[in-house]
N, C-alpha and C positions, 0 to 999 in steps of 0.2 A: 504494500500500500504506500502510495506517495503522500507525504504530508504537504499539503498545499494550503496557502492562505485562503480564507473564505471567499474572497473576490475572484480567485483564480478558477474556481469550479465552473463558473459561467463560461469560461473560455473553452471548455471541453466540448467536443462534438458529441452528438448523440451516441455514436458508436464507441467512442472512448469512454464516455460515462457508463454505458451499459456494460462494457468489458470490465471496468473497474468494479462496478456493482456486483457482477457475477463472481469476481474474485473475492470480494468481501463476503458474499453469501457462502462461498465455499469455505473460507476461513472460519466463519462463525459456526457453520454446520460441522466442521471437523472437530471443534472443541479444543483446538490447540492453543488458542489465544488466552492470555490471562484475563481476569475480570476487567481490569482497567483498559486493556487493549480492546477487549470486546465492546466496551462502552464507546470507545473512540471509533471503532469500526462501525458500530451500529449508527452512531451519529453521522459519520461520513456517508454511510449507505443511505440514510434518510435524505441527506442533501442531494445525493446522486439520483435517487428515485424521483425527488421533486423536480430536478433538472430534466430528467428524461420525460416525465409527464408534461412539463411545460413545453419541451421541444416537440413532442407528439401533438399536443393541442395546437401549437402554432402551425405545424405542418397540416393538420386537419383543417384549420381555418383558411389557410392559403389555398388548399385544394377546393374547399367549399366555395371560396370567392371566385376561383377560376371557373368552376362549373356553373355557379349561379349567374355570373355575368356573361357567360358565353365567350369568355376570352380564351377558352381552350381551343385546341386545334380541332377543326371540323373534319370529320371523316364520313365517308359513305360506305355502306355495307358492301361486301364483295359479291353478294348474291342478288344484286338488284336486277329485277326483271323489267325490261323496257317494252 
């Protein structure tokens, strides 16, 4: 686990945050961490989960905006009968 300052977590990409979160879950599930380390890991994991949720929500809103405004690429079905 990398120790980062709180503001640096927002600089992580979704994939980086998810990978670190998976690592934290593995460490917590293994039971190898001390109590204090487990608390730190849990805290970091909570922050990473919140970041991932926010990034997913943002992506969903962007996709919704594209589809609702019709700004997406228009395609025609391949099996159009004329």
